[in-house]
DSSP file (Angstrom, degrees, kcal/mol; ACC not computed):
  #  RESIDUE AA STRUCTURE BP1 BP2  ACC     N-H-->O    O-->H-N    N-H-->O    O-->H-N    TCO  KAPPA ALPHA  PHI   PSI    X-CA   Y-CA   Z-CA
    1    1 A X              0   0    0      0, 0.0     2,-0.1     0, 0.0     3,-0.1   0.000 360.0 360.0 360.0 125.3   12.5   21.9   -2.9
    2    2 A X        -     0   0    0      1,-0.1     0, 0.0     0, 0.0     0, 0.0  -0.452 360.0-101.3 -76.4 143.4   11.9   18.6   -4.8
    3    3 A X        -     0   0    0     -2,-0.1     2,-0.4     1,-0.1    -1,-0.1  -0.325  39.0-112.2 -63.0 145.0   14.7   17.2   -7.0
    4    4 A X        -     0   0    0     -3,-0.1     2,-0.3     1,-0.0    -1,-0.1  -0.629  27.2-139.2 -79.1 132.6   14.3   17.8  -10.6
    5    5 A X        -     0   0    0     -2,-0.4     2,-0.4     1,-0.0    -1,-0.0  -0.639  21.3-111.6 -87.7 147.4   13.7   14.8  -12.8
    6    6 A X    >>  -     0   0    0     -2,-0.3     4,-2.2     1,-0.2     3,-0.5  -0.668  23.6-137.4 -77.1 129.0   15.2   14.3  -16.1
    7    7 A X  H 3> S+     0   0    0     -2,-0.4     4,-2.6     1,-0.3     5,-0.2   0.822 103.8  55.1 -59.7 -31.0   12.4   14.6  -18.7
    8    8 A X  H 3> S+     0   0    0      2,-0.2     4,-1.7     1,-0.2    -1,-0.3   0.899 110.4  45.8 -68.9 -36.8   13.8   11.6  -20.7
    9    9 A X  H <> S+     0   0    0     -3,-0.5     4,-1.9     2,-0.2    -2,-0.2   0.849 110.4  53.8 -68.1 -34.8   13.7    9.5  -17.6
   10   10 A X  H  X S+     0   0    0     -4,-2.2     4,-2.6     2,-0.2     5,-0.2   0.939 109.1  47.2 -68.3 -45.6   10.3   10.7  -16.8
   11   11 A X  H  X S+     0   0    0     -4,-2.6     4,-2.3     1,-0.2    -2,-0.2   0.887 110.1  53.7 -64.4 -33.9    8.9    9.7  -20.2
   12   12 A X  H  X S+     0   0    0     -4,-1.7     4,-2.2     2,-0.2    -1,-0.2   0.901 111.1  45.8 -65.6 -38.0   10.6    6.3  -20.0
   13   13 A X  H  X S+     0   0    0     -4,-1.9     4,-2.2     2,-0.2    -2,-0.2   0.894 111.4  51.2 -71.9 -36.5    8.9    5.7  -16.7
   14   14 A X  H  X S+     0   0    0     -4,-2.6     4,-2.4     2,-0.2    -2,-0.2   0.885 110.5  50.3 -61.6 -39.6    5.6    6.9  -18.1
   15   15 A X  H  X S+     0   0    0     -4,-2.3     4,-2.7    -5,-0.2    -2,-0.2   0.905 110.3  49.5 -68.3 -41.6    6.1    4.4  -21.0
   16   16 A X  H  X S+     0   0    0     -4,-2.2     4,-2.5     2,-0.2    -2,-0.2   0.890 108.8  52.5 -66.2 -36.4    6.8    1.6  -18.6
   17   17 A X  H  X S+     0   0    0     -4,-2.2     4,-2.4     2,-0.2    -2,-0.2   0.936 112.3  45.3 -61.4 -47.4    3.7    2.4  -16.6
   18   18 A X  H  X S+     0   0    0     -4,-2.4     4,-2.3     2,-0.2     5,-0.2   0.918 111.4  53.6 -57.9 -43.9    1.6    2.3  -19.8
   19   19 A X  H  X S+     0   0    0     -4,-2.7     4,-2.5     1,-0.2    -2,-0.2   0.926 112.2  43.7 -55.6 -48.6    3.3   -0.9  -20.8
   20   20 A X  H  X S+     0   0    0     -4,-2.5     4,-2.5     2,-0.2    -1,-0.2   0.857 109.0  55.6 -68.1 -35.6    2.4   -2.6  -17.5
   21   21 A X  H  < S+     0   0    0     -4,-2.4     4,-0.5     2,-0.2    -1,-0.2   0.916 115.3  40.6 -65.1 -42.3   -1.2   -1.3  -17.4
   22   22 A X  H >< S+     0   0    0     -4,-2.3     3,-0.6    -5,-0.2     4,-0.3   0.915 115.6  49.5 -70.1 -41.0   -1.8   -2.9  -20.9
   23   23 A X  H 3< S+     0   0    0     -4,-2.5     3,-0.4     1,-0.2    -2,-0.2   0.869 119.2  37.3 -68.8 -37.8    0.2   -6.1  -20.2
   24   24 A X  T >< S+     0   0    0     -4,-2.5     3,-1.5     1,-0.2    48,-0.5   0.384  84.4 101.6 -95.5   5.0   -1.6   -6.7  -16.9
   25   25 A X  T <  S+     0   0    0     -3,-0.6    -1,-0.2    -4,-0.5    -2,-0.1   0.809  84.5  46.9 -60.0 -32.1   -5.0   -5.6  -17.8
   26   26 A X  T 3  S-     0   0    0     -3,-0.4    -1,-0.3     1,-0.3     2,-0.2   0.370 124.5 -81.0 -95.9   4.9   -6.3   -9.2  -18.3
   27   27 A X  S <  S-     0   0    0     -3,-1.5    -1,-0.3     2,-0.0    43,-0.1  -0.715  78.0  -5.6 127.3-174.5   -4.8  -10.6  -15.0
   28   28 A X        -     0   0    0     -2,-0.2     2,-0.3    -3,-0.1    43,-0.2  -0.077  53.3-167.9 -53.7 146.5   -1.5  -11.9  -13.6
   29   29 A X  E     -A   70   0A   0     41,-2.1    41,-2.5    -5,-0.0     2,-0.1  -0.994  26.7-107.7-136.5 139.1    1.6  -12.3  -15.8
   30   30 A X  E  >  -A   69   0A   0     -2,-0.3     4,-2.2    39,-0.2     3,-0.3  -0.359  23.8-126.2 -65.2 143.2    4.8  -14.1  -15.0
   31   31 A X  H  > S+     0   0    0     37,-2.4     4,-3.4     1,-0.2     5,-0.2   0.848 111.0  60.0 -61.2 -35.5    7.8  -11.9  -14.5
   32   32 A X  H  > S+     0   0    0     36,-0.4     4,-2.0     1,-0.2    -1,-0.2   0.921 107.8  44.8 -56.1 -44.4    9.7  -13.9  -17.1
   33   33 A X  H  > S+     0   0    0     -3,-0.3     4,-2.3     2,-0.2    -2,-0.2   0.898 113.8  50.3 -70.2 -41.7    7.0  -12.9  -19.7
   34   34 A X  H  X S+     0   0    0     -4,-2.2     4,-2.9     1,-0.2    -2,-0.2   0.933 110.3  49.0 -58.7 -48.5    7.1   -9.3  -18.5
   35   35 A X  H  X S+     0   0    0     -4,-3.4     4,-2.1     1,-0.2    -1,-0.2   0.910 111.8  48.2 -59.6 -42.5   10.8   -9.1  -18.7
   36   36 A X  H  X S+     0   0    0     -4,-2.0     4,-1.8    -5,-0.2    -1,-0.2   0.903 113.7  47.4 -64.0 -42.0   10.9  -10.5  -22.2
   37   37 A X  H  X S+     0   0    0     -4,-2.3     4,-1.6     2,-0.2    -1,-0.2   0.871 108.9  53.5 -65.1 -39.9    8.1   -8.2  -23.4
   38   38 A X  H  <>S+     0   0    0     -4,-2.9     5,-3.2     2,-0.2    -2,-0.2   0.877 107.8  52.1 -66.6 -37.0    9.9   -5.2  -21.8
   39   39 A X  H ><5S+     0   0    0     -4,-2.1     3,-1.5     1,-0.2    -1,-0.2   0.916 109.0  50.1 -61.3 -42.3   13.1   -6.1  -23.7
   40   40 A X  H 3<5S+     0   0    0     -4,-1.8    -2,-0.2     1,-0.3    -1,-0.2   0.809 110.8  49.4 -66.2 -29.5   11.1   -6.2  -26.9
   41   41 A X  T 3<5S-     0   0    0     -4,-1.6    -1,-0.3     2,-0.1    -2,-0.2   0.353 115.5-117.7 -89.1   4.9    9.6   -2.8  -26.1
   42   42 A X  T < 5 +     0   0    0     -3,-1.5     2,-0.4     1,-0.2    -3,-0.2   0.909  65.7 143.5  58.3  43.8   13.1   -1.4  -25.4
   43   43 A X      < -     0   0    0     -5,-3.2    -1,-0.2    -6,-0.1     2,-0.2  -0.952  52.8-121.2-112.5 133.2   12.3   -0.7  -21.8
   44   44 A X     >  -     0   0    0     -2,-0.4     4,-2.3     1,-0.1     5,-0.2  -0.478  18.1-128.0 -68.2 141.2   15.1   -1.2  -19.2
   45   45 A X  H  > S+     0   0    0      1,-0.2     4,-2.4     2,-0.2     5,-0.2   0.872 109.6  56.5 -61.7 -35.0   14.1   -3.8  -16.5
   46   46 A X  H  > S+     0   0    0      2,-0.2     4,-1.9     1,-0.2    -1,-0.2   0.911 106.6  49.5 -66.9 -37.4   15.0   -1.3  -13.7
   47   47 A X  H  > S+     0   0    0      2,-0.2     4,-2.1     1,-0.2    -2,-0.2   0.911 110.9  50.4 -63.0 -42.8   12.6    1.3  -15.2
   48   48 A X  H  X S+     0   0    0     -4,-2.3     4,-2.0     1,-0.2    -2,-0.2   0.903 109.9  50.0 -59.9 -41.5    9.9   -1.4  -15.3
   49   49 A X  H  X S+     0   0    0     -4,-2.4     4,-2.2     1,-0.2    -1,-0.2   0.865 109.8  50.2 -67.9 -33.1   10.6   -2.3  -11.7
   50   50 A X  H  X S+     0   0    0     -4,-1.9     4,-2.5     2,-0.2    -1,-0.2   0.863 110.3  50.3 -69.6 -35.2   10.3    1.4  -10.7
   51   51 A X  H  X S+     0   0    0     -4,-2.1     4,-1.7     2,-0.2    -2,-0.2   0.893 108.8  53.7 -65.4 -39.3    7.0    1.6  -12.6
   52   52 A X  H  X>S+     0   0    0     -4,-2.0     5,-2.3     2,-0.2     4,-0.7   0.938 112.0  43.5 -60.1 -51.2    5.8   -1.5  -10.7
   53   53 A X  H ><5S+     0   0    0     -4,-2.2     3,-1.0     1,-0.2    -2,-0.2   0.926 114.0  50.8 -61.4 -46.4    6.6    0.1   -7.3
   54   54 A X  H 3<5S+     0   0    0     -4,-2.5    -1,-0.2     1,-0.2    -2,-0.2   0.753 113.0  44.7 -63.6 -27.0    5.1    3.4   -8.3
   55   55 A X  H 3<5S-     0   0    0     -4,-1.7    18,-0.3    -3,-0.3    -1,-0.2   0.453 108.9-120.3 -95.6  -6.2    1.9    1.8   -9.5
   56   56 A X  T <<5 +     0   0    0     -3,-1.0     2,-0.2    -4,-0.7    -3,-0.2   0.822  45.3 177.3  71.7  27.1    1.5   -0.5   -6.4
   57   57 A X      < -     0   0    0     -5,-2.3    15,-0.2    -6,-0.2     2,-0.2  -0.469  26.7-124.8 -71.0 131.9    1.6   -3.7   -8.6
   58   58 A X  E     -B   71   0A   0     13,-2.0    13,-2.2    -2,-0.2     2,-0.4  -0.522  20.6-161.5 -77.4 140.9    1.4   -6.8   -6.5
   59   59 A X  E     +B   70   0A   0     11,-0.2     2,-0.3    -2,-0.2    11,-0.2  -0.984  17.1 167.6-120.4 133.7    4.1   -9.5   -6.9
   60   60 A X  E     -B   69   0A   0      9,-2.4     9,-2.8    -2,-0.4     2,-0.5  -0.986  38.5-108.8-147.6 156.2    3.4  -13.0   -5.6
   61   61 A X  E     -B   68   0A   0     -2,-0.3     7,-0.2     7,-0.2     3,-0.1  -0.701  21.1-153.3 -84.2 124.4    5.0  -16.5   -5.9
   62   62 A X        -     0   0    0      5,-3.5     2,-0.3    -2,-0.5     6,-0.1   0.607  58.9 -66.9 -80.2  -7.6    2.9  -18.8   -8.1
   63   63 A X  S >> S-     0   0    0      4,-0.4     3,-0.8     1,-0.2     4,-0.7  -0.874  70.3 -47.7 147.4-178.0    4.1  -22.0   -6.4
   64   64 A X  T 34 S+     0   0    0     -2,-0.3    -1,-0.2     1,-0.2     3,-0.2   0.918 135.0  11.5 -47.7 -52.8    7.1  -24.2   -5.9
   65   65 A X  T 34 S+     0   0    0      1,-0.1    -1,-0.2    -3,-0.1     0, 0.0   0.102 109.8  83.4-116.4  20.5    8.1  -24.3   -9.5
   66   66 A X  T <4 S-     0   0    0     -3,-0.8    -2,-0.1     1,-0.2    -1,-0.1   0.598  77.8-145.5-105.7  -9.6    5.9  -21.6  -11.1
   67   67 A X     <  -     0   0    0     -4,-0.7    -5,-3.5    -3,-0.2    -4,-0.4  -0.271  35.8 -35.9  81.1-168.5    7.9  -18.5  -10.4
   68   68 A X  E     - B   0  61A   0     -7,-0.2   -37,-2.4    -6,-0.1   -36,-0.4  -0.720  50.3-165.9 -99.4 147.0    6.8  -15.0   -9.7
   69   69 A X  E     -AB  30  60A   0     -9,-2.8    -9,-2.4    -2,-0.3     2,-0.3  -0.934   8.4-147.0-127.7 154.2    3.8  -13.1  -11.1
   70   70 A X  E     +AB  29  59A   0    -41,-2.5   -41,-2.1    -2,-0.3     2,-0.3  -0.903  17.7 177.8-117.5 145.2    2.7   -9.5  -11.2
   71   71 A X  E     - B   0  58A   0    -13,-2.2   -13,-2.0    -2,-0.3     3,-0.1  -0.992  35.9 -98.1-148.0 153.1   -0.8   -8.2  -11.1
   72   72 A X        -     0   0    0    -48,-0.5   -15,-0.1    -2,-0.3     3,-0.1  -0.321  52.1-100.1 -64.8 147.3   -2.5   -4.8  -11.0
   73   73 A X        -     0   0    0    -18,-0.3    -1,-0.1     1,-0.1   -16,-0.1  -0.302  45.7 -89.2 -66.3 156.3   -3.5   -3.7   -7.5
   74   74 A X    >   -     0   0    0      1,-0.1     3,-1.7    -3,-0.1    -1,-0.1  -0.294  29.6-120.7 -59.3 152.5   -7.2   -4.1   -6.4
   75   75 A X  T 3  S+     0   0    0      1,-0.3    -1,-0.1    -3,-0.1    -2,-0.1   0.615 113.9  62.7 -69.1 -11.8   -9.4   -1.3   -7.1
   76   76 A X  T 3  S+     0   0    0      2,-0.0    12,-3.0    11,-0.0     2,-0.4   0.239  88.7  86.2 -96.8  13.1  -10.0   -1.1   -3.4
   77   77 A X  E <   -C   87   0B   0     -3,-1.7     2,-0.4    10,-0.2    10,-0.2  -0.934  59.8-163.2-117.6 136.8   -6.3   -0.3   -2.7
   78   78 A X  E     -C   86   0B   0      8,-3.2     8,-2.6    -2,-0.4     2,-0.6  -0.945  15.4-135.8-117.0 138.8   -4.9    3.2   -2.7
   79   79 A X  E     -C   85   0B   0     -2,-0.4     6,-0.2     6,-0.2     2,-0.1  -0.858  24.8-147.7 -90.7 122.1   -1.2    4.1   -3.0
   80   80 A X    >   -     0   0    0      4,-3.0     3,-2.6    -2,-0.6     4,-0.0  -0.286  33.6 -85.9 -84.3 176.7   -0.3    6.8   -0.5
   81   81 A X  T 3  S+     0   0    0      1,-0.3    -1,-0.1     2,-0.1    -2,-0.0   0.784 126.3  50.9 -56.1 -31.3    2.3    9.5   -1.0
   82   82 A X  T 3  S-     0   0    0      2,-0.1    -1,-0.3     1,-0.0    -2,-0.0   0.286 121.9-101.5 -95.2  13.6    5.2    7.4    0.3
   83   83 A X  S <  S+     0   0    0     -3,-2.6     2,-0.2     1,-0.3    -2,-0.1   0.494  78.8 132.3  86.9   4.0    4.4    4.4   -2.0
   84   84 A X        -     0   0    0      1,-0.1    -4,-3.0    -4,-0.0    -1,-0.3  -0.644  56.5-114.8 -89.6 151.4    2.6    2.3    0.6
   85   85 A X  E     -C   79   0B   0     -2,-0.2     2,-0.4    -6,-0.2    -6,-0.2  -0.535  26.6-170.3 -83.3 148.1   -0.7    0.6    0.1
   86   86 A X  E     -C   78   0B   0     -8,-2.6    -8,-3.2    -2,-0.2     2,-0.3  -0.999  23.8-124.7-132.3 134.8   -3.8    1.5    2.0
   87   87 A X  E     -C   77   0B   0     -2,-0.4     2,-0.5   -10,-0.2   -10,-0.2  -0.595  23.0-147.8 -77.0 140.6   -7.0   -0.4    1.9
   88   88 A X        -     0   0    0    -12,-3.0     2,-0.5    -2,-0.3    -1,-0.0  -0.944   4.9-144.2-108.8 123.9  -10.0    1.7    1.0
   89   89 A X        -     0   0    0     -2,-0.5     2,-0.5     2,-0.0   -12,-0.0  -0.800  15.8-159.8 -89.2 123.1  -13.3    0.8    2.5
   90   90 A X        -     0   0    0     -2,-0.5     2,-0.5   -14,-0.0   -14,-0.0  -0.892   2.3-155.6-106.0 130.9  -16.2    1.4    0.1
   91   91 A X              0   0    0     -2,-0.5    -2,-0.0     1,-0.1     0, 0.0  -0.895 360.0 360.0-106.2 136.4  -19.7    1.8    1.3
   92   92 A X              0   0    0     -2,-0.5    -1,-0.1     0, 0.0    -2,-0.0   0.358 360.0 360.0-115.4 360.0  -22.6    1.0   -1.1
């Protein structure tokens, strides 16, 4: 039997996922910018991080002095049931 989730916690996670989808739609965004916007949207940073993991959002270092960036996963990547990424081969 799966553990029951708090409906309020679930709606916060859904809000964080929508927030990230909109924020990252145009490409990579620095985590500093994401965190500042999350605070403005009254989303806890921990909830945003859980949304990132659940959505398979990629995080990468921009360079020596550029900090970290997040970007939406490739459309050729699928997140499996245990949260790991799988590459999907598409045939045209």
